[in-house]
PDB file of N, CA, C and O in Angstrom, chain B, residues numbered from 101:
ATOM      1  N   MET B 101      24.764 -12.266   3.455  1.00  0.00           N
ATOM      2  CA  MET B 101      25.707 -12.161   2.345  1.00  0.00           C
ATOM      3  C   MET B 101      25.147 -12.924   1.152  1.00  0.00           C
ATOM      4  O   MET B 101      24.709 -14.068   1.281  1.00  0.00           O
ATOM      5  N   LYS B 102      25.166 -12.292   0.017  1.00  0.00           N
ATOM      6  CA  LYS B 102      24.669 -12.895  -1.215  1.00  0.00           C
ATOM      7  C   LYS B 102      25.790 -13.611  -1.944  1.00  0.00           C
ATOM      8  O   LYS B 102      26.970 -13.341  -1.718  1.00  0.00           O
ATOM      9  N   LYS B 103      25.404 -14.533  -2.827  1.00  0.00           N
ATOM     10  CA  LYS B 103      26.400 -15.244  -3.642  1.00  0.00           C
ATOM     11  C   LYS B 103      27.304 -14.275  -4.389  1.00  0.00           C
ATOM     12  O   LYS B 103      28.515 -14.482  -4.467  1.00  0.00           O
ATOM     13  N   SER B 104      26.718 -13.223  -4.934  1.00  0.00           N
ATOM     14  CA  SER B 104      27.486 -12.288  -5.756  1.00  0.00           C
ATOM     15  C   SER B 104      28.512 -11.496  -4.949  1.00  0.00           C
ATOM     16  O   SER B 104      29.423 -10.897  -5.521  1.00  0.00           O
ATOM     17  N   GLU B 105      28.366 -11.490  -3.618  1.00  0.00           N
ATOM     18  CA  GLU B 105      29.311 -10.759  -2.778  1.00  0.00           C
ATOM     19  C   GLU B 105      30.576 -11.560  -2.499  1.00  0.00           C
ATOM     20  O   GLU B 105      31.579 -11.004  -2.052  1.00  0.00           O
ATOM     21  N   VAL B 106      30.532 -12.857  -2.760  1.00  0.00           N
ATOM     22  CA  VAL B 106      31.701 -13.696  -2.520  1.00  0.00           C
ATOM     23  C   VAL B 106      32.454 -13.852  -3.821  1.00  0.00           C
ATOM     24  O   VAL B 106      31.960 -14.465  -4.767  1.00  0.00           O
ATOM     25  N   LYS B 107      33.638 -13.301  -3.863  1.00  0.00           N
ATOM     26  CA  LYS B 107      34.456 -13.368  -5.075  1.00  0.00           C
ATOM     27  C   LYS B 107      35.736 -14.112  -4.723  1.00  0.00           C
ATOM     28  O   LYS B 107      36.614 -13.575  -4.049  1.00  0.00           O
ATOM     29  N   ILE B 108      35.831 -15.349  -5.185  1.00  0.00           N
ATOM     30  CA  ILE B 108      37.033 -16.112  -4.903  1.00  0.00           C
ATOM     31  C   ILE B 108      37.911 -16.261  -6.136  1.00  0.00           C
ATOM     32  O   ILE B 108      39.034 -16.758  -6.048  1.00  0.00           O
ATOM     33  N   ASN B 109      37.407 -15.837  -7.269  1.00  0.00           N
ATOM     34  CA  ASN B 109      38.181 -15.906  -8.505  1.00  0.00           C
ATOM     35  C   ASN B 109      38.938 -14.597  -8.683  1.00  0.00           C
ATOM     36  O   ASN B 109      38.338 -13.529  -8.806  1.00  0.00           O
ATOM     37  N   ARG B 110      40.230 -14.692  -8.696  1.00  0.00           N
ATOM     38  CA  ARG B 110      41.076 -13.508  -8.824  1.00  0.00           C
ATOM     39  C   ARG B 110      41.732 -13.435 -10.203  1.00  0.00           C
ATOM     40  O   ARG B 110      42.775 -12.806 -10.381  1.00  0.00           O
ATOM     41  N   PHE B 111      41.105 -14.086 -11.159  1.00  0.00           N
ATOM     42  CA  PHE B 111      41.703 -14.204 -12.481  1.00  0.00           C
ATOM     43  C   PHE B 111      42.033 -12.845 -13.089  1.00  0.00           C
ATOM     44  O   PHE B 111      43.154 -12.644 -13.558  1.00  0.00           O
ATOM     45  N   SER B 112      41.094 -11.916 -13.093  1.00  0.00           N
ATOM     46  CA  SER B 112      41.315 -10.643 -13.794  1.00  0.00           C
ATOM     47  C   SER B 112      42.512  -9.892 -13.231  1.00  0.00           C
ATOM     48  O   SER B 112      43.341  -9.394 -13.993  1.00  0.00           O
ATOM     49  N   ALA B 113      42.615  -9.803 -11.917  1.00  0.00           N
ATOM     50  CA  ALA B 113      43.745  -9.099 -11.308  1.00  0.00           C
ATOM     51  C   ALA B 113      45.057  -9.832 -11.585  1.00  0.00           C
ATOM     52  O   ALA B 113      46.081  -9.204 -11.854  1.00  0.00           O
ATOM     53  N   ASN B 114      45.019 -11.152 -11.518  1.00  0.00           N
ATOM     54  CA  ASN B 114      46.235 -11.924 -11.764  1.00  0.00           C
ATOM     55  C   ASN B 114      46.662 -11.869 -13.224  1.00  0.00           C
ATOM     56  O   ASN B 114      47.856 -11.855 -13.523  1.00  0.00           O
ATOM     57  N   LEU B 115      45.688 -11.838 -14.137  1.00  0.00           N
ATOM     58  CA  LEU B 115      46.022 -11.710 -15.556  1.00  0.00           C
ATOM     59  C   LEU B 115      46.669 -10.351 -15.813  1.00  0.00           C
ATOM     60  O   LEU B 115      47.657 -10.258 -16.541  1.00  0.00           O
ATOM     61  N   LYS B 116      46.124  -9.326 -15.229  1.00  0.00           N
ATOM     62  CA  LYS B 116      46.693  -7.984 -15.388  1.00  0.00           C
ATOM     63  C   LYS B 116      48.144  -7.971 -14.909  1.00  0.00           C
ATOM     64  O   LYS B 116      49.015  -7.418 -15.580  1.00  0.00           O
ATOM     65  N   ASP B 117      48.400  -8.574 -13.761  1.00  0.00           N
ATOM     66  CA  ASP B 117      49.770  -8.647 -13.237  1.00  0.00           C
ATOM     67  C   ASP B 117      50.678  -9.468 -14.145  1.00  0.00           C
ATOM     68  O   ASP B 117      51.823  -9.092 -14.395  1.00  0.00           O
ATOM     69  N   ALA B 118      50.159 -10.590 -14.635  1.00  0.00           N
ATOM     70  CA  ALA B 118      50.963 -11.471 -15.493  1.00  0.00           C
ATOM     71  C   ALA B 118      51.323 -10.791 -16.817  1.00  0.00           C
ATOM     72  O   ALA B 118      52.398 -11.029 -17.368  1.00  0.00           O
ATOM     73  N   LEU B 119      50.435  -9.959 -17.316  1.00  0.00           N
ATOM     74  CA  LEU B 119      50.686  -9.267 -18.586  1.00  0.00           C
ATOM     75  C   LEU B 119      51.650  -8.096 -18.429  1.00  0.00           C
ATOM     76  O   LEU B 119      52.419  -7.795 -19.342  1.00  0.00           O
ATOM     77  N   SER B 120      51.611  -7.444 -17.287  1.00  0.00           N
ATOM     78  CA  SER B 120      52.368  -6.199 -17.120  1.00  0.00           C
ATOM     79  C   SER B 120      53.861  -6.407 -17.358  1.00  0.00           C
ATOM     80  O   SER B 120      54.516  -7.245 -16.738  1.00  0.00           O
ATOM     81  N   GLY B 121      54.351  -5.613 -18.276  1.00  0.00           N
ATOM     82  CA  GLY B 121      55.772  -5.644 -18.598  1.00  0.00           C
ATOM     83  C   GLY B 121      56.206  -6.783 -19.500  1.00  0.00           C
ATOM     84  O   GLY B 121      57.333  -6.781 -19.995  1.00  0.00           O
ATOM     85  N   LYS B 122      55.332  -7.759 -19.724  1.00  0.00           N
ATOM     86  CA  LYS B 122      55.699  -8.917 -20.546  1.00  0.00           C
ATOM     87  C   LYS B 122      54.993  -8.889 -21.898  1.00  0.00           C
ATOM     88  O   LYS B 122      55.628  -8.955 -22.950  1.00  0.00           O
ATOM     89  N   TRP B 123      53.684  -8.789 -21.846  1.00  0.00           N
ATOM     90  CA  TRP B 123      52.865  -8.890 -23.044  1.00  0.00           C
ATOM     91  C   TRP B 123      51.863  -7.749 -23.057  1.00  0.00           C
ATOM     92  O   TRP B 123      51.476  -7.234 -22.009  1.00  0.00           O
ATOM     93  N   THR B 124      51.454  -7.366 -24.241  1.00  0.00           N
ATOM     94  CA  THR B 124      50.336  -6.434 -24.358  1.00  0.00           C
ATOM     95  C   THR B 124      49.062  -7.253 -24.512  1.00  0.00           C
ATOM     96  O   THR B 124      49.100  -8.428 -24.876  1.00  0.00           O
ATOM     97  N   GLN B 125      47.954  -6.621 -24.232  1.00  0.00           N
ATOM     98  CA  GLN B 125      46.670  -7.292 -24.445  1.00  0.00           C
ATOM     99  C   GLN B 125      46.510  -7.652 -25.915  1.00  0.00           C
ATOM    100  O   GLN B 125      45.976  -8.710 -26.247  1.00  0.00           O
ATOM    101  N   LYS B 126      46.968  -6.783 -26.781  1.00  0.00           N
ATOM    102  CA  LYS B 126      46.852  -7.025 -28.219  1.00  0.00           C
ATOM    103  C   LYS B 126      47.652  -8.259 -28.633  1.00  0.00           C
ATOM    104  O   LYS B 126      47.167  -9.086 -29.405  1.00  0.00           O
ATOM    105  N   ARG B 127      48.872  -8.380 -28.121  1.00  0.00           N
ATOM    106  CA  ARG B 127      49.709  -9.533 -28.471  1.00  0.00           C
ATOM    107  C   ARG B 127      49.072 -10.830 -27.990  1.00  0.00           C
ATOM    108  O   ARG B 127      49.038 -11.819 -28.723  1.00  0.00           O
ATOM    109  N   LEU B 128      48.566 -10.827 -26.760  1.00  0.00           N
ATOM    110  CA  LEU B 128      47.909 -12.028 -26.250  1.00  0.00           C
ATOM    111  C   LEU B 128      46.677 -12.361 -27.089  1.00  0.00           C
ATOM    112  O   LEU B 128      46.433 -13.526 -27.405  1.00  0.00           O
ATOM    113  N   ALA B 129      45.914 -11.352 -27.443  1.00  0.00           N
ATOM    114  CA  ALA B 129      44.726 -11.560 -28.266  1.00  0.00           C
ATOM    115  C   ALA B 129      45.099 -12.206 -29.601  1.00  0.00           C
ATOM    116  O   ALA B 129      44.430 -13.132 -30.059  1.00  0.00           O
ATOM    117  N   GLU B 130      46.155 -11.718 -30.209  1.00  0.00           N
ATOM    118  CA  GLU B 130      46.594 -12.283 -31.490  1.00  0.00           C
ATOM    119  C   GLU B 130      46.991 -13.746 -31.343  1.00  0.00           C
ATOM    120  O   GLU B 130      46.656 -14.570 -32.194  1.00  0.00           O
ATOM    121  N   LYS B 131      47.701 -14.073 -30.271  1.00  0.00           N
ATOM    122  CA  LYS B 131      48.120 -15.461 -30.047  1.00  0.00           C
ATOM    123  C   LYS B 131      46.911 -16.375 -29.816  1.00  0.00           C
ATOM    124  O   LYS B 131      46.924 -17.545 -30.198  1.00  0.00           O
ATOM    125  N   LEU B 132      45.875 -15.828 -29.191  1.00  0.00           N
ATOM    126  CA  LEU B 132      44.687 -16.619 -28.886  1.00  0.00           C
ATOM    127  C   LEU B 132      43.659 -16.621 -30.018  1.00  0.00           C
ATOM    128  O   LEU B 132      42.698 -17.391 -29.991  1.00  0.00           O
ATOM    129  N   GLY B 133      43.866 -15.759 -31.004  1.00  0.00           N
ATOM    130  CA  GLY B 133      42.911 -15.661 -32.099  1.00  0.00           C
ATOM    131  C   GLY B 133      41.631 -14.955 -31.688  1.00  0.00           C
ATOM    132  O   GLY B 133      40.545 -15.288 -32.163  1.00  0.00           O
ATOM    133  N   THR B 134      41.766 -13.977 -30.803  1.00  0.00           N
ATOM    134  CA  THR B 134      40.617 -13.202 -30.362  1.00  0.00           C
ATOM    135  C   THR B 134      40.943 -11.717 -30.509  1.00  0.00           C
ATOM    136  O   THR B 134      41.928 -11.360 -31.155  1.00  0.00           O
ATOM    137  N   THR B 135      40.143 -10.873 -29.927  1.00  0.00           N
ATOM    138  CA  THR B 135      40.363  -9.429 -30.052  1.00  0.00           C
ATOM    139  C   THR B 135      40.985  -8.866 -28.783  1.00  0.00           C
ATOM    140  O   THR B 135      40.894  -9.457 -27.707  1.00  0.00           O
ATOM    141  N   GLN B 136      41.614  -7.716 -28.935  1.00  0.00           N
ATOM    142  CA  GLN B 136      42.163  -7.015 -27.777  1.00  0.00           C
ATOM    143  C   GLN B 136      41.041  -6.613 -26.832  1.00  0.00           C
ATOM    144  O   GLN B 136      41.222  -6.600 -25.615  1.00  0.00           O
ATOM    145  N   GLN B 137      39.883  -6.285 -27.392  1.00  0.00           N
ATOM    146  CA  GLN B 137      38.734  -5.914 -26.578  1.00  0.00           C
ATOM    147  C   GLN B 137      38.301  -7.080 -25.679  1.00  0.00           C
ATOM    148  O   GLN B 137      37.923  -6.873 -24.526  1.00  0.00           O
ATOM    149  N   CYS B 138      38.359  -8.283 -26.206  1.00  0.00           N
ATOM    150  CA  CYS B 138      38.005  -9.469 -25.433  1.00  0.00           C
ATOM    151  C   CYS B 138      38.978  -9.649 -24.267  1.00  0.00           C
ATOM    152  O   CYS B 138      38.556  -9.890 -23.136  1.00  0.00           O
ATOM    153  N   VAL B 139      40.267  -9.533 -24.540  1.00  0.00           N
ATOM    154  CA  VAL B 139      41.273  -9.653 -23.483  1.00  0.00           C
ATOM    155  C   VAL B 139      41.094  -8.540 -22.459  1.00  0.00           C
ATOM    156  O   VAL B 139      41.238  -8.770 -21.258  1.00  0.00           O
ATOM    157  N   SER B 140      40.782  -7.341 -22.927  1.00  0.00           N
ATOM    158  CA  SER B 140      40.531  -6.219 -22.020  1.00  0.00           C
ATOM    159  C   SER B 140      39.378  -6.531 -21.074  1.00  0.00           C
ATOM    160  O   SER B 140      39.440  -6.189 -19.893  1.00  0.00           O
ATOM    161  N   ARG B 141      38.348  -7.163 -21.569  1.00  0.00           N
ATOM    162  CA  ARG B 141      37.206  -7.537 -20.718  1.00  0.00           C
ATOM    163  C   ARG B 141      37.627  -8.538 -19.650  1.00  0.00           C
ATOM    164  O   ARG B 141      37.144  -8.486 -18.519  1.00  0.00           O
ATOM    165  N   TRP B 142      38.533  -9.454 -20.014  1.00  0.00           N
ATOM    166  CA  TRP B 142      39.043 -10.399 -19.023  1.00  0.00           C
ATOM    167  C   TRP B 142      39.844  -9.669 -17.951  1.00  0.00           C
ATOM    168  O   TRP B 142      39.680  -9.924 -16.758  1.00  0.00           O
ATOM    169  N   VAL B 143      40.706  -8.764 -18.386  1.00  0.00           N
ATOM    170  CA  VAL B 143      41.555  -8.014 -17.456  1.00  0.00           C
ATOM    171  C   VAL B 143      40.708  -7.141 -16.523  1.00  0.00           C
ATOM    172  O   VAL B 143      41.031  -6.988 -15.345  1.00  0.00           O
ATOM    173  N   ASN B 144      39.635  -6.578 -17.054  1.00  0.00           N
ATOM    174  CA  ASN B 144      38.767  -5.712 -16.250  1.00  0.00           C
ATOM    175  C   ASN B 144      37.755  -6.489 -15.414  1.00  0.00           C
ATOM    176  O   ASN B 144      37.036  -5.898 -14.608  1.00  0.00           O
ATOM    177  N   GLY B 145      37.691  -7.793 -15.595  1.00  0.00           N
ATOM    178  CA  GLY B 145      36.766  -8.614 -14.830  1.00  0.00           C
ATOM    179  C   GLY B 145      35.337  -8.585 -15.335  1.00  0.00           C
ATOM    180  O   GLY B 145      34.420  -9.031 -14.645  1.00  0.00           O
ATOM    181  N   ASP B 146      35.143  -8.059 -16.538  1.00  0.00           N
ATOM    182  CA  ASP B 146      33.794  -8.005 -17.114  1.00  0.00           C
ATOM    183  C   ASP B 146      33.352  -9.355 -17.668  1.00  0.00           C
ATOM    184  O   ASP B 146      32.161  -9.668 -17.701  1.00  0.00           O
ATOM    185  N   ARG B 147      34.317 -10.139 -18.096  1.00  0.00           N
ATOM    186  CA  ARG B 147      34.053 -11.483 -18.637  1.00  0.00           C
ATOM    187  C   ARG B 147      35.194 -12.394 -18.215  1.00  0.00           C
ATOM    188  O   ARG B 147      36.250 -11.942 -17.770  1.00  0.00           O
ATOM    189  N   GLU B 148      34.951 -13.684 -18.366  1.00  0.00           N
ATOM    190  CA  GLU B 148      35.995 -14.656 -18.067  1.00  0.00           C
ATOM    191  C   GLU B 148      36.201 -15.553 -19.280  1.00  0.00           C
ATOM    192  O   GLU B 148      35.245 -15.898 -19.975  1.00  0.00           O
ATOM    193  N   PRO B 149      37.443 -15.926 -19.529  1.00  0.00           N
ATOM    194  CA  PRO B 149      37.719 -16.786 -20.686  1.00  0.00           C
ATOM    195  C   PRO B 149      37.283 -18.220 -20.428  1.00  0.00           C
ATOM    196  O   PRO B 149      37.027 -18.623 -19.294  1.00  0.00           O
ATOM    197  N   SER B 150      37.210 -18.959 -21.496  1.00  0.00           N
ATOM    198  CA  SER B 150      36.914 -20.393 -21.372  1.00  0.00           C
ATOM    199  C   SER B 150      38.113 -21.078 -20.724  1.00  0.00           C
ATOM    200  O   SER B 150      39.206 -20.515 -20.665  1.00  0.00           O
ATOM    201  N   ILE B 151      37.899 -22.274 -20.250  1.00  0.00           N
ATOM    202  CA  ILE B 151      39.000 -23.042 -19.654  1.00  0.00           C
ATOM    203  C   ILE B 151      40.086 -23.302 -20.688  1.00  0.00           C
ATOM    204  O   ILE B 151      41.270 -23.320 -20.351  1.00  0.00           O
ATOM    205  N   ASP B 152      39.696 -23.505 -21.948  1.00  0.00           N
ATOM    206  CA  ASP B 152      40.691 -23.706 -23.007  1.00  0.00           C
ATOM    207  C   ASP B 152      41.564 -22.467 -23.158  1.00  0.00           C
ATOM    208  O   ASP B 152      42.782 -22.575 -23.307  1.00  0.00           O
ATOM    209  N   ASP B 153      40.942 -21.289 -23.120  1.00  0.00           N
ATOM    210  CA  ASP B 153      41.716 -20.051 -23.224  1.00  0.00           C
ATOM    211  C   ASP B 153      42.617 -19.865 -22.006  1.00  0.00           C
ATOM    212  O   ASP B 153      43.747 -19.395 -22.137  1.00  0.00           O
ATOM    213  N   ILE B 154      42.132 -20.224 -20.840  1.00  0.00           N
ATOM    214  CA  ILE B 154      42.959 -20.106 -19.631  1.00  0.00           C
ATOM    215  C   ILE B 154      44.205 -20.974 -19.758  1.00  0.00           C
ATOM    216  O   ILE B 154      45.307 -20.550 -19.409  1.00  0.00           O
ATOM    217  N   ILE B 155      44.021 -22.182 -20.257  1.00  0.00           N
ATOM    218  CA  ILE B 155      45.174 -23.089 -20.427  1.00  0.00           C
ATOM    219  C   ILE B 155      46.173 -22.497 -21.413  1.00  0.00           C
ATOM    220  O   ILE B 155      47.379 -22.536 -21.170  1.00  0.00           O
ATOM    221  N   LEU B 156      45.685 -21.949 -22.521  1.00  0.00           N
ATOM    222  CA  LEU B 156      46.586 -21.330 -23.499  1.00  0.00           C
ATOM    223  C   LEU B 156      47.261 -20.084 -22.928  1.00  0.00           C
ATOM    224  O   LEU B 156      48.451 -19.865 -23.157  1.00  0.00           O
ATOM    225  N   ILE B 157      46.520 -19.279 -22.197  1.00  0.00           N
ATOM    226  CA  ILE B 157      47.104 -18.088 -21.570  1.00  0.00           C
ATOM    227  C   ILE B 157      48.234 -18.506 -20.638  1.00  0.00           C
ATOM    228  O   ILE B 157      49.307 -17.903 -20.647  1.00  0.00           O
ATOM    229  N   CYS B 158      47.996 -19.526 -19.846  1.00  0.00           N
ATOM    230  CA  CYS B 158      49.034 -20.018 -18.932  1.00  0.00           C
ATOM    231  C   CYS B 158      50.254 -20.502 -19.700  1.00  0.00           C
ATOM    232  O   CYS B 158      51.389 -20.267 -19.287  1.00  0.00           O
ATOM    233  N   HIS B 159      50.021 -21.170 -20.805  1.00  0.00           N
ATOM    234  CA  HIS B 159      51.127 -21.645 -21.639  1.00  0.00           C
ATOM    235  C   HIS B 159      51.939 -20.467 -22.184  1.00  0.00           C
ATOM    236  O   HIS B 159      53.164 -20.445 -22.067  1.00  0.00           O
ATOM    237  N   PHE B 160      51.254 -19.494 -22.775  1.00  0.00           N
ATOM    238  CA  PHE B 160      51.953 -18.364 -23.376  1.00  0.00           C
ATOM    239  C   PHE B 160      52.672 -17.508 -22.337  1.00  0.00           C
ATOM    240  O   PHE B 160      53.780 -17.033 -22.584  1.00  0.00           O
ATOM    241  N   LEU B 161      52.051 -17.311 -21.182  1.00  0.00           N
ATOM    242  CA  LEU B 161      52.635 -16.432 -20.162  1.00  0.00           C
ATOM    243  C   LEU B 161      53.494 -17.194 -19.158  1.00  0.00           C
ATOM    244  O   LEU B 161      54.053 -16.605 -18.233  1.00  0.00           O
ATOM    245  N   ASN B 162      53.595 -18.505 -19.347  1.00  0.00           N
ATOM    246  CA  ASN B 162      54.375 -19.353 -18.452  1.00  0.00           C
ATOM    247  C   ASN B 162      53.898 -19.202 -17.006  1.00  0.00           C
ATOM    248  O   ASN B 162      54.689 -18.993 -16.086  1.00  0.00           O
ATOM    249  N   GLU B 163      52.591 -19.313 -16.838  1.00  0.00           N
ATOM    250  CA  GLU B 163      51.960 -19.177 -15.524  1.00  0.00           C
ATOM    251  C   GLU B 163      51.300 -20.496 -15.133  1.00  0.00           C
ATOM    252  O   GLU B 163      50.852 -21.253 -15.993  1.00  0.00           O
ATOM    253  N   ASP B 164      51.246 -20.758 -13.851  1.00  0.00           N
ATOM    254  CA  ASP B 164      50.534 -21.916 -13.326  1.00  0.00           C
ATOM    255  C   ASP B 164      49.043 -21.587 -13.288  1.00  0.00           C
ATOM    256  O   ASP B 164      48.667 -20.527 -12.788  1.00  0.00           O
ATOM    257  N   PRO B 165      48.180 -22.474 -13.809  1.00  0.00           N
ATOM    258  CA  PRO B 165      46.742 -22.172 -13.810  1.00  0.00           C
ATOM    259  C   PRO B 165      46.179 -21.863 -12.427  1.00  0.00           C
ATOM    260  O   PRO B 165      45.346 -20.967 -12.286  1.00  0.00           O
ATOM    261  N   SER B 166      46.618 -22.582 -11.422  1.00  0.00           N
ATOM    262  CA  SER B 166      46.127 -22.325 -10.063  1.00  0.00           C
ATOM    263  C   SER B 166      46.521 -20.935  -9.576  1.00  0.00           C
ATOM    264  O   SER B 166      45.763 -20.279  -8.862  1.00  0.00           O
ATOM    265  N   ASP B 167      47.708 -20.496  -9.967  1.00  0.00           N
ATOM    266  CA  ASP B 167      48.135 -19.139  -9.594  1.00  0.00           C
ATOM    267  C   ASP B 167      47.351 -18.092 -10.369  1.00  0.00           C
ATOM    268  O   ASP B 167      46.914 -17.092  -9.799  1.00  0.00           O
ATOM    269  N   LEU B 168      47.173 -18.315 -11.659  1.00  0.00           N
ATOM    270  CA  LEU B 168      46.485 -17.326 -12.486  1.00  0.00           C
ATOM    271  C   LEU B 168      45.022 -17.171 -12.067  1.00  0.00           C
ATOM    272  O   LEU B 168      44.510 -16.052 -12.020  1.00  0.00           O
ATOM    273  N   ILE B 169      44.363 -18.253 -11.771  1.00  0.00           N
ATOM    274  CA  ILE B 169      42.978 -18.187 -11.328  1.00  0.00           C
ATOM    275  C   ILE B 169      42.900 -17.628  -9.902  1.00  0.00           C
ATOM    276  O   ILE B 169      41.904 -17.011  -9.524  1.00  0.00           O
ATOM    277  N   GLY B 170      43.938 -17.844  -9.135  1.00  0.00           N
ATOM    278  CA  GLY B 170      43.958 -17.357  -7.761  1.00  0.00           C
ATOM    279  C   GLY B 170      43.598 -18.424  -6.754  1.00  0.00           C
ATOM    280  O   GLY B 170      43.375 -18.129  -5.579  1.00  0.00           O
ATOM    281  N   PHE B 171      43.540 -19.655  -7.204  1.00  0.00           N
ATOM    282  CA  PHE B 171      43.159 -20.748  -6.309  1.00  0.00           C
ATOM    283  C   PHE B 171      44.113 -20.853  -5.123  1.00  0.00           C
ATOM    284  O   PHE B 171      43.681 -21.124  -4.003  1.00  0.00           O
ATOM    285  N   ASN B 172      45.390 -20.642  -5.360  1.00  0.00           N
ATOM    286  CA  ASN B 172      46.380 -20.767  -4.288  1.00  0.00           C
ATOM    287  C   ASN B 172      46.286 -19.637  -3.269  1.00  0.00           C
ATOM    288  O   ASN B 172      46.892 -19.716  -2.200  1.00  0.00           O
ATOM    289  N   ASP B 173      45.533 -18.586  -3.589  1.00  0.00           N
ATOM    290  CA  ASP B 173      45.394 -17.444  -2.689  1.00  0.00           C
ATOM    291  C   ASP B 173      44.156 -17.533  -1.797  1.00  0.00           C
ATOM    292  O   ASP B 173      43.960 -16.673  -0.938  1.00  0.00           O
ATOM    293  N   ILE B 174      43.340 -18.529  -1.978  1.00  0.00           N
ATOM    294  CA  ILE B 174      42.082 -18.616  -1.247  1.00  0.00           C
ATOM    295  C   ILE B 174      42.324 -19.218   0.131  1.00  0.00           C
ATOM    296  O   ILE B 174      42.860 -20.318   0.267  1.00  0.00           O
ATOM    297  N   SER B 175      41.916 -18.473   1.138  1.00  0.00           N
ATOM    298  CA  SER B 175      42.091 -18.948   2.514  1.00  0.00           C
ATOM    299  C   SER B 175      40.919 -19.853   2.899  1.00  0.00           C
ATOM    300  O   SER B 175      39.847 -19.777   2.298  1.00  0.00           O
ATOM    301  N   PRO B 176      41.126 -20.699   3.891  1.00  0.00           N
ATOM    302  CA  PRO B 176      40.019 -21.534   4.371  1.00  0.00           C
ATOM    303  C   PRO B 176      38.826 -20.700   4.834  1.00  0.00           C
ATOM    304  O   PRO B 176      37.681 -21.136   4.708  1.00  0.00           O
ATOM    305  N   ASP B 177      39.083 -19.507   5.369  1.00  0.00           N
ATOM    306  CA  ASP B 177      37.984 -18.632   5.813  1.00  0.00           C
ATOM    307  C   ASP B 177      37.110 -18.197   4.640  1.00  0.00           C
ATOM    308  O   ASP B 177      35.892 -18.078   4.781  1.00  0.00           O
ATOM    309  N   GLU B 178      37.727 -17.959   3.487  1.00  0.00           N
ATOM    310  CA  GLU B 178      36.944 -17.572   2.310  1.00  0.00           C
ATOM    311  C   GLU B 178      36.053 -18.718   1.852  1.00  0.00           C
ATOM    312  O   GLU B 178      34.903 -18.496   1.475  1.00  0.00           O
ATOM    313  N   PHE B 179      36.569 -19.929   1.883  1.00  0.00           N
ATOM    314  CA  PHE B 179      35.746 -21.078   1.528  1.00  0.00           C
ATOM    315  C   PHE B 179      34.599 -21.234   2.525  1.00  0.00           C
ATOM    316  O   PHE B 179      33.484 -21.588   2.142  1.00  0.00           O
ATOM    317  N   LYS B 180      34.870 -20.973   3.791  1.00  0.00           N
ATOM    318  CA  LYS B 180      33.826 -21.082   4.813  1.00  0.00           C
ATOM    319  C   LYS B 180      32.700 -20.087   4.533  1.00  0.00           C
ATOM    320  O   LYS B 180      31.527 -20.435   4.667  1.00  0.00           O
ATOM    321  N   LYS B 181      33.040 -18.857   4.147  1.00  0.00           N
ATOM    322  CA  LYS B 181      32.018 -17.863   3.814  1.00  0.00           C
ATOM    323  C   LYS B 181      31.133 -18.382   2.682  1.00  0.00           C
ATOM    324  O   LYS B 181      29.911 -18.235   2.712  1.00  0.00           O
ATOM    325  N   PHE B 182      31.768 -18.984   1.695  1.00  0.00           N
ATOM    326  CA  PHE B 182      31.034 -19.508   0.553  1.00  0.00           C
ATOM    327  C   PHE B 182      30.110 -20.637   0.987  1.00  0.00           C
ATOM    328  O   PHE B 182      28.957 -20.696   0.560  1.00  0.00           O
ATOM    329  N   ASP B 183      30.610 -21.532   1.833  1.00  0.00           N
ATOM    330  CA  ASP B 183      29.790 -22.628   2.350  1.00  0.00           C
ATOM    331  C   ASP B 183      28.603 -22.099   3.135  1.00  0.00           C
ATOM    332  O   ASP B 183      27.493 -22.615   3.007  1.00  0.00           O
ATOM    333  N   ASP B 184      28.829 -21.070   3.950  1.00  0.00           N
ATOM    334  CA  ASP B 184      27.767 -20.500   4.780  1.00  0.00           C
ATOM    335  C   ASP B 184      26.612 -19.958   3.941  1.00  0.00           C
ATOM    336  O   ASP B 184      25.455 -20.045   4.354  1.00  0.00           O
ATOM    337  N   ILE B 185      26.907 -19.414   2.796  1.00  0.00           N
ATOM    338  CA  ILE B 185      25.871 -18.871   1.924  1.00  0.00           C
ATOM    339  C   ILE B 185      24.895 -19.977   1.504  1.00  0.00           C
ATOM    340  O   ILE B 185      23.679 -19.795   1.544  1.00  0.00           O
ATOM    341  N   PHE B 186      25.439 -21.101   1.108  1.00  0.00           N
ATOM    342  CA  PHE B 186      24.589 -22.178   0.610  1.00  0.00           C
ATOM    343  C   PHE B 186      23.884 -22.925   1.738  1.00  0.00           C
ATOM    344  O   PHE B 186      22.851 -23.553   1.502  1.00  0.00           O
ATOM    345  N   LYS B 187      24.411 -22.872   2.940  1.00  0.00           N
ATOM    346  CA  LYS B 187      23.728 -23.497   4.077  1.00  0.00           C
ATOM    347  C   LYS B 187      22.468 -22.727   4.427  1.00  0.00           C
ATOM    348  O   LYS B 187      21.498 -23.307   4.916  1.00  0.00           O
ATOM    349  N   LYS B 188      22.476 -21.422   4.179  1.00  0.00           N
ATOM    350  CA  LYS B 188      21.331 -20.575   4.506  1.00  0.00           C
ATOM    351  C   LYS B 188      20.184 -20.757   3.523  1.00  0.00           C
ATOM    352  O   LYS B 188      19.033 -20.465   3.850  1.00  0.00           O
ATOM    353  N   GLU B 189      20.481 -21.224   2.349  1.00  0.00           N
ATOM    354  CA  GLU B 189      19.438 -21.347   1.304  1.00  0.00           C
ATOM    355  C   GLU B 189      18.567 -22.556   1.502  1.00  0.00           C
ATOM    356  O   GLU B 189      17.653 -22.795   0.713  1.00  0.00           O
TER     357      GLU B 189
END
């Protein structure tokens, strides 16, 4: 298993869920001072925002950062897979 095969960050999927029915990508972009295209890239998982943007997104959407990033969804088995990758190197 390669490093790139282990995906423990669920930010894009969680951001999409957090936005649905509440905010448009355009509205969030305006609040953050960025473009809708930039927010779209975050939602699609093509790019990730800075930690500062994550904090602001959580503030605007009233979301917990650990929930939005997906930290609370990570099982011990997923962490073990990640550890195993680096033990092999």
